[in-house]
C-alpha positions as CSV (number, residue, x, y, z in Angstrom):
1,M,46.8,252.4,108.8
2,R,44.9,249.7,109.5
3,V,42.8,247.8,106.7
4,S,39.1,246.4,106.9
5,F,39.1,242.8,107.4
6,I,36.9,242.8,103.9
7,R,39.3,244.6,102.3
8,W,41.9,242.2,103.2
9,I,39.5,239.6,101.9
10,Y,39.6,242.1,98.5
11,F,43.5,242.0,98.5
12,L,43.7,238.7,99.2
13,L,41.8,237.5,96.3
14,A,42.7,240.0,93.9
15,K,46.1,239.2,94.3
16,L,45.4,235.6,93.5
17,S,44.3,237.1,90.5
18,I,40.7,235.0,91.6
19,I,38.9,238.8,90.9
20,D,39.1,242.4,90.0
21,N,37.3,244.8,91.6
22,P,34.2,242.9,93.0
23,P,31.2,244.6,93.4
24,D,29.5,245.2,97.3
25,E,27.2,242.6,96.5
26,F,29.7,239.9,96.0
27,Y,29.9,238.2,99.3
28,T,26.7,236.6,101.5
29,I,26.7,236.5,105.1
30,I,25.5,232.8,106.2
31,K,23.0,233.8,110.1
32,N,23.2,230.0,111.1
33,N,27.2,229.9,111.2
34,R,28.9,233.1,111.2
35,S,30.0,231.5,108.2
36,L,31.6,234.2,105.4
37,F,30.7,232.8,101.9
38,L,32.7,234.8,98.8
39,H,31.1,234.1,95.9
40,V,33.6,235.2,93.2
41,D,33.1,233.8,89.6
42,S,35.7,231.3,89.5
43,P,35.8,227.8,90.2
44,V,36.9,229.4,94.3
45,T,34.6,229.8,97.2
46,L,36.7,231.3,100.2
47,V,34.5,230.2,103.4
48,I,35.7,232.1,106.7
49,I,34.3,231.3,109.7
50,M,34.1,234.9,111.5
51,S,34.1,234.6,115.4
52,L,36.4,236.6,116.7
53,I,37.4,240.0,117.8
54,L,40.6,241.5,119.7
55,I,40.9,244.9,120.7
56,T,44.4,245.5,121.5
57,G,46.3,249.2,122.2
58,M,48.0,250.9,124.9
59,P,46.3,251.2,128.8
60,G,44.4,254.1,128.9
61,V,43.8,254.6,125.0
62,G,39.8,253.9,125.1
63,K,39.9,250.3,125.2
64,T,36.9,249.8,127.3
65,T,35.1,252.8,126.2
66,I,35.1,251.0,123.6
67,M,33.8,248.2,124.5
68,R,30.8,249.8,127.1
69,K,29.9,251.8,123.5
70,L,29.1,248.4,122.1
71,S,27.3,246.8,124.4
72,D,25.0,249.4,124.8
73,E,24.6,248.9,120.9
74,L,23.8,245.4,121.1
75,L,21.6,245.9,123.6
76,T,20.0,248.8,121.8
77,R,19.5,246.5,118.6
78,H,17.5,243.8,121.3
79,L,21.1,241.2,120.8
80,P,22.1,239.5,124.2
81,I,25.1,239.1,125.5
82,T,27.4,238.4,128.7
83,G,30.4,239.7,129.8
84,F,32.3,241.8,132.1
85,Y,34.0,245.2,131.5
86,T,36.8,246.4,134.0
87,E,36.2,250.0,135.8
88,E,38.8,251.9,137.7
89,V,38.2,252.7,141.5
90,R,39.0,256.0,142.4
91,D,39.5,258.0,145.5
92,T,36.2,260.6,145.9
93,R,38.7,263.2,147.8
94,S,42.2,263.0,146.1
95,G,41.0,261.4,142.8
96,D,43.9,258.4,143.6
97,R,43.7,254.9,141.9
98,L,42.7,252.6,144.2
99,G,41.8,249.4,142.2
100,F,39.5,248.1,139.7
101,D,36.5,246.5,139.7
102,V,34.9,244.3,137.1
103,V,31.1,245.4,136.3
104,T,29.0,242.7,134.3
105,F,26.6,244.0,131.6
106,T,23.5,243.8,133.7
107,G,25.0,246.0,136.4
108,E,26.6,243.4,139.1
109,R,29.9,245.0,140.1
110,A,32.7,243.2,142.4
111,P,36.2,243.9,143.0
112,L,39.0,243.0,140.5
113,A,41.8,244.7,142.2
114,R,43.4,246.9,145.1
115,I,46.2,248.7,146.1
116,G,48.1,246.0,148.5
117,S,50.8,243.8,148.9
118,R,48.7,240.8,149.8
119,A,49.2,237.7,146.8
120,P,48.7,237.2,144.3
121,C,49.6,240.2,143.1
122,V,50.2,242.7,138.9
123,G,52.3,245.8,140.2
124,R,51.1,247.7,143.1
125,Y,47.8,245.8,142.6
126,S,46.8,242.4,145.0
127,V,44.0,241.1,142.9
128,C,40.9,239.7,144.9
129,V,40.5,236.6,143.2
130,A,37.2,235.0,145.4
131,E,35.9,237.9,144.7
132,F,36.4,238.1,140.9
133,E,35.7,234.6,140.9
134,H,32.5,235.2,142.1
135,L,30.9,237.2,139.5
136,A,32.6,236.7,136.3
137,L,32.7,233.1,136.5
138,P,28.8,233.0,136.1
139,A,28.8,235.8,133.5
140,L,31.3,233.5,131.3
141,D,29.2,230.7,131.7
142,A,25.8,232.6,130.7
143,R,27.5,232.3,127.2
144,R,25.7,228.8,126.9
145,Q,22.5,229.7,127.2
146,L,23.2,233.1,124.4
147,P,21.1,231.9,121.2
148,K,23.3,232.5,118.0
149,T,22.5,236.1,117.5
150,G,24.2,236.5,120.9
151,A,28.2,237.1,122.1
152,L,30.7,237.3,125.0
153,L,32.3,240.4,125.5
154,L,35.1,240.3,127.6
155,D,37.4,243.7,128.8
156,E,39.8,242.3,129.3
157,I,41.7,239.4,129.2
158,G,44.8,241.1,131.6
159,R,47.3,240.0,133.8
160,M,44.9,240.5,137.0
161,E,42.2,238.4,135.6
162,L,45.0,235.6,134.7
163,K,45.6,235.3,138.0
164,S,42.8,233.1,138.8
165,S,43.2,229.4,137.6
166,A,39.6,229.2,137.4
167,F,39.1,231.7,134.8
168,I,41.8,230.3,132.5
169,G,40.2,227.2,132.9
170,R,36.9,228.9,131.8
171,M,39.1,230.7,128.3
172,N,40.6,227.8,127.5
173,A,37.3,226.4,126.7
174,I,36.1,229.4,125.0
175,V,39.1,229.1,123.0
176,R,38.3,225.8,121.7
177,E,33.9,227.0,120.9
178,V,35.4,230.4,119.6
179,T,38.1,227.9,117.1
180,A,35.0,225.5,116.4
181,G,33.1,228.8,115.4
182,K,30.3,228.2,118.1
183,L,30.5,231.9,120.0
184,P,31.1,234.7,118.8
185,F,33.6,236.2,121.0
186,I,34.8,240.2,121.3
187,A,37.2,240.9,124.1
188,T,39.8,243.3,124.5
189,I,43.4,242.0,125.4
190,P,46.9,244.1,126.6
191,L,49.2,245.4,123.7
192,K,52.5,243.7,125.2
193,A,51.2,240.3,126.0
194,A,53.8,238.1,126.1
195,G,53.8,235.0,127.9
196,M,50.0,235.5,128.2
197,D,49.0,231.9,126.3
198,V,45.1,232.3,126.1
199,I,45.7,235.2,124.2
200,E,48.6,233.7,121.5
201,Q,45.8,230.8,120.9
202,L,43.1,233.5,120.7
203,K,45.1,235.6,118.1
204,R,45.9,231.7,115.9
205,I,42.4,231.4,115.5
206,T,41.4,231.6,111.4
207,G,39.2,234.4,111.0
208,C,40.6,236.8,114.0
209,Q,40.3,240.3,113.7
210,I,42.4,242.7,115.6
211,F,41.8,246.5,115.8
212,H,44.6,248.8,117.9
213,V,43.2,251.6,119.2
214,K,45.5,254.4,119.1
215,P,44.9,258.3,120.6
216,S,45.3,259.5,116.5
217,N,42.5,256.5,115.4
218,R,40.0,255.6,118.7
219,E,37.5,258.2,117.3
220,Q,36.5,256.1,114.0
221,M,38.0,253.0,115.3
222,Y,35.1,252.3,117.1
223,D,32.8,252.5,113.5
224,E,35.4,250.0,113.2
225,V,34.7,247.5,115.9
226,R,30.5,248.0,115.7
227,K,30.6,247.1,111.9
228,A,33.0,243.9,112.4
229,A,30.7,243.1,115.3
230,L,27.3,243.7,113.9
231,L,28.5,241.3,110.6
232,M,30.1,238.6,112.8
233,I,26.9,237.8,114.0
234,G,25.3,238.0,111.1
235,T,23.1,241.3,110.8
236,V,22.7,242.9,108.1
237,L,24.3,246.4,108.4
238,P,22.5,249.4,107.5
239,R,23.8,250.9,103.6
């Protein structure tokens, strides 16, 4: 069972004999830089920069559904977001999957991949690099205009998207910004990500929170991700 990020901090501090049973109010969210200051009755003050949430799981488990629900939640709260999500494209008659589209959170759409053999390929799909870049790169660049209460959402950082060298370049810049605590970033990643360097870099960032979605927990996992996202961008959660 996954332990929430804050409960994990409780556990760590208890193990270090810094605290016994901390009250709910023992931490304060500093909105300006998304730092978590843990003020305890000891000489130690633990500071953690929380700028990154990664959602992983097997294909079809519900990662995109969680991201779309989260985007709706953030927009309802008037918290600006940018980025994109992926969506299956199916034949209207047979129901067979034809490929994937990328869709921005403002409703723009472009092909990501279609069944075919034209390089570059991932499995039986040809990646539509030019069409993908035309839509995705401006959505990524829009992060520079986000206020401090905004966030970048990506679904997903996958093998198809990484066929674009321009996308990799943007991701390297995003890794640096997230590492510095300058950009709140929420993304889905494949469960099997061996050899995907940008994902390994993200996982190594201090304060990274990883949520593993499974068929057995996907209903409750959205609430966990939602709370972590609102906490990360400095929004006061309802009690």
